[in-house]
N, C-alpha and C positions, 0 to 999 in steps of 0.2 A: 504494500500500500504506500509506504513512504517513498519508494523509488518511483512509483507511478505519479504521485503528487508532484515530485520534483521534475519529472520528465515532461509532464503534460501541461503544467501551469507555470505562469510567470510569478515567481515567488521572490520576495526579499527575505532570504534566510537569515535568521538571527544567529549570532555566534554561540549561544548556549545550546544549539542543536547538537545531537550526538548521532553520528552516522549509524543507521540501522536500528536505532531504538527510540529516538525522540527527534521531532521536527517542530521547530517554532519558526513561523514565517508570517509576513504580511502579504495579504492577497487583496487584489482590487475587486470591488463588488461586481465588475463586469465579468469576472471569472467564477462567480458564485454558482451558476448553474452547472458548470463543468466540475467544480469542486464537490458539490453535493452529489453528483452522479458517481464520482470516484468513491466517495465515502459510503454511499448506499451499496455500491457494488461489493465493497470489502467488509462493511460493518452492519449492513441492514439499515433500516430506517432509524432516525434519531430517537433516543430514549427521552429526549427533552427538546422540543422545538422552541425556536426563538419566539418571544412574545407570550409564552405560556409559563405558568408557574408549575413546578413539579418537585416533589420530594423524592430524591434519589436514594435508593437503598442498596444493600448488598455490595457487590464489586463496583457497580456504577457510582454509588455513594462514596466509597473509599477513594476511587480515582478522582472524582470531582473534588473532594476535599484536598487531595494531594496537590492538585493544580490550582488551588485557590478558590474553589467553589464555582458554582454556575449561577449566574444571575438571570433574571426573567428574560432579558433581551438576548441572551446567549443560547446557542444550540449545542447539544451534546450527543455524541454517538458513543456507544460502548458495546463491545462484543466480548463475552466471556467464553473463551474456548478452553480446551483441555489443559493446555500448558501455559497459557498466557491470557492477559486481558488487553484487548486492542481498543484504542479510544481516539477521539478527535473532538475538540471543542472549537467553536467559532465565536469569537468575541468581537462584535462590531465596535468601531471606534466612535465615541461620543464626539470627539473633536474633529473627525473627518469622516463623514458618512460614505465616502468612497473606498474606505479601507476596512479590512477585517484581520484580526490576528487569528492565525490557525495554530493550535497546539495539538499535536498528534503523536501517538507513541504506542509502544508495546511494553507491557510490564510482565515479566516472566513470573510464574508462580513458584 
C-alpha cells in the first residue's frame, strides 16, 4: 500500500516517514479521489468518515490514539489482519483547504 501511494500520487513526504512501515505526507485535495481509491483497495472502507463522529474501539482505537487521535473532520481507515494492523488517517488542513496530511502505516503484532 505504501509503495502504491508513493508511486501513484504526488506527495510531499515528511522526513519522519520510515520506508516500508510509516508514511507521512501532504496530499493536495485534487488527488483525494485517487487517494481514497488506493486506501479502499488495501484497507476497505473507512472505519470513520470525515465529518462524522465515531468512537473507535479495539485495534482501531489503539492506533488512533497512537497517532494523536481522530477528530470529527478527519477520516480513518484501519484493517486488522493476522500479523499486523494497517491504517491510514486523512487530516484536512484548517489553514489551507487544498491540503491534507496523510498518515499511513503498518504496525506488526
